[in-house]
C-alpha positions as CSV (number, residue, x, y, z in Angstrom):
1,X,14.3,-25.3,-83.5
2,X,14.1,-22.5,-80.9
3,X,11.4,-22.2,-78.3
4,X,11.0,-18.5,-79.0
5,X,11.6,-16.4,-82.2
6,X,15.2,-15.1,-82.5
7,X,14.5,-11.9,-84.5
8,X,12.0,-9.0,-84.7
9,X,10.7,-10.3,-87.9
10,X,10.3,-13.8,-86.3
11,X,8.2,-12.2,-83.6
12,X,5.9,-10.5,-86.2
13,X,5.4,-13.9,-87.8
14,X,4.8,-15.6,-84.5
15,X,2.2,-13.0,-83.4
16,X,0.3,-13.3,-86.7
17,X,0.5,-17.0,-86.6
18,X,-0.9,-17.4,-83.1
19,X,-3.8,-15.0,-83.9
20,X,-4.5,-16.8,-87.2
21,X,-4.4,-20.2,-85.5
22,X,-6.6,-19.0,-82.6
23,X,-9.2,-17.5,-84.9
24,X,-9.2,-20.6,-87.1
25,X,-9.9,-22.7,-84.0
26,X,-12.7,-20.4,-83.0
27,X,-14.2,-20.7,-86.5
28,X,-14.1,-24.5,-86.3
29,X,-15.5,-24.7,-82.8
30,X,-18.0,-21.7,-82.8
31,X,-18.5,-20.4,-86.3
32,X,-21.2,-18.0,-85.1
33,X,-18.8,-16.4,-82.6
34,X,-16.2,-15.8,-85.3
35,X,-18.8,-14.2,-87.6
36,X,-19.9,-11.9,-84.7
37,X,-16.3,-11.1,-83.9
38,X,-15.8,-9.9,-87.4
39,X,-19.0,-7.8,-87.3
40,X,-21.1,-10.2,-89.5
41,X,-24.6,-11.1,-88.3
42,X,-24.7,-14.9,-87.9
43,X,-27.8,-16.7,-89.2
44,X,-29.1,-19.8,-87.5
45,X,-29.2,-23.2,-89.2
46,X,-33.0,-23.0,-89.8
47,X,-32.7,-19.4,-91.2
48,X,-30.4,-20.5,-94.0
49,X,-31.7,-20.8,-97.5
50,X,-31.5,-24.1,-99.4
51,X,-28.1,-24.3,-100.9
52,X,-26.5,-21.7,-98.6
53,X,-23.0,-23.1,-98.0
54,X,-21.7,-20.3,-95.8
55,X,-20.9,-22.7,-92.9
56,X,-19.0,-25.0,-95.3
57,X,-17.0,-22.0,-96.6
58,X,-16.4,-20.8,-93.0
59,X,-15.2,-24.3,-92.0
60,X,-12.8,-24.5,-94.9
61,X,-11.5,-20.9,-94.3
62,X,-11.1,-21.6,-90.6
63,X,-9.2,-24.8,-91.2
64,X,-6.9,-22.9,-93.6
65,X,-6.4,-20.1,-91.0
66,X,-5.5,-22.7,-88.4
67,X,-3.0,-24.4,-90.7
68,X,-1.5,-21.1,-91.8
69,X,-1.1,-20.0,-88.3
70,X,0.8,-23.1,-87.4
71,X,3.0,-22.6,-90.5
72,X,3.8,-19.0,-89.5
73,X,4.7,-20.0,-85.9
74,X,6.9,-22.9,-87.1
75,X,8.6,-20.5,-89.6
76,X,9.1,-18.0,-86.9
77,X,10.8,-20.5,-84.6
78,X,13.2,-21.6,-87.3
79,X,13.8,-17.9,-88.3
80,X,13.0,-18.7,-91.9
81,X,13.6,-15.2,-93.4
82,X,12.8,-16.2,-97.0
83,X,9.3,-17.2,-95.9
84,X,8.9,-13.9,-94.0
85,X,9.9,-12.0,-97.1
86,X,7.5,-14.0,-99.3
87,X,4.6,-13.2,-97.0
88,X,4.9,-9.4,-97.4
89,X,3.7,-8.9,-101.0
90,X,1.0,-11.6,-100.7
91,X,-0.4,-10.2,-97.5
92,X,-0.4,-6.7,-99.2
93,X,-2.3,-8.3,-102.1
94,X,-4.8,-9.9,-99.7
95,X,-5.3,-6.5,-98.0
96,X,-6.0,-4.9,-101.4
97,X,-8.4,-7.6,-102.6
98,X,-10.4,-7.5,-99.3
99,X,-10.6,-3.7,-99.3
100,X,-11.7,-3.7,-103.0
101,X,-14.3,-6.4,-102.3
102,X,-15.8,-4.2,-99.6
103,X,-15.6,-1.0,-101.7
104,X,-17.0,-2.9,-104.8
105,X,-20.0,-4.2,-102.8
106,X,-18.9,-7.9,-103.0
107,X,-18.3,-8.1,-99.2
108,X,-19.7,-6.5,-96.1
109,X,-17.6,-3.9,-94.2
110,X,-16.6,-6.6,-91.6
111,X,-14.0,-7.8,-94.1
112,X,-12.2,-4.5,-93.9
113,X,-10.8,-5.5,-90.5
114,X,-9.3,-8.6,-92.0
115,X,-7.8,-6.7,-94.9
116,X,-6.3,-4.1,-92.6
117,X,-4.9,-6.7,-90.3
118,X,-3.2,-8.3,-93.3
119,X,-1.9,-5.0,-94.5
120,X,-0.6,-3.8,-91.2
121,X,1.0,-7.2,-90.5
122,X,2.7,-7.1,-93.9
123,X,4.1,-3.6,-93.3
124,X,5.3,-4.4,-89.8
125,X,7.0,-7.5,-91.1
126,X,8.6,-5.6,-94.0
127,X,9.9,-2.9,-91.7
128,X,11.3,-5.5,-89.3
129,X,13.1,-7.3,-92.1
130,X,14.5,-4.0,-93.4
131,X,15.6,-3.0,-89.9
132,X,17.4,-6.4,-89.5
133,X,19.3,-5.9,-92.8
134,X,20.6,-2.5,-91.9
135,X,24.4,-2.2,-91.8
136,X,25.8,-2.4,-88.3
137,X,28.1,0.6,-87.8
138,X,31.7,-0.2,-87.1
139,X,33.4,1.1,-84.0
140,X,34.7,4.5,-85.2
141,X,36.7,5.2,-82.1
142,X,38.6,1.9,-82.1
143,X,42.2,1.3,-83.2
144,X,42.8,-0.3,-86.6
């Protein structure tokens, strides 16, 4: 395994992975800070209604983000192109679901940033993969 990504698409995966892992760690260590960073108003423990499991959900989501971030970084270091390709449609799907959740009133507008981050990341990764697959022109001026 390399110490740094070898390709442009690997770098896109590494950047996303580092951010996902870092935000997952923040959510585990300081959930209120993560909520504030996303534009949500954190509610203190005594202000929560009986049966409010927001902190449990945030802990589970943060752990998933931390794990996912590590997976992305490891995939980038091994230049696992198949994994990179698989992420593009699913990250676009995530983008669409999060945007529709906000538009449909199921989620506050703070979730738009997460959806847009996923969508932009998917597009950048897809463009990088396409760029890497382009044919390399042969030396037209060389002798045959």
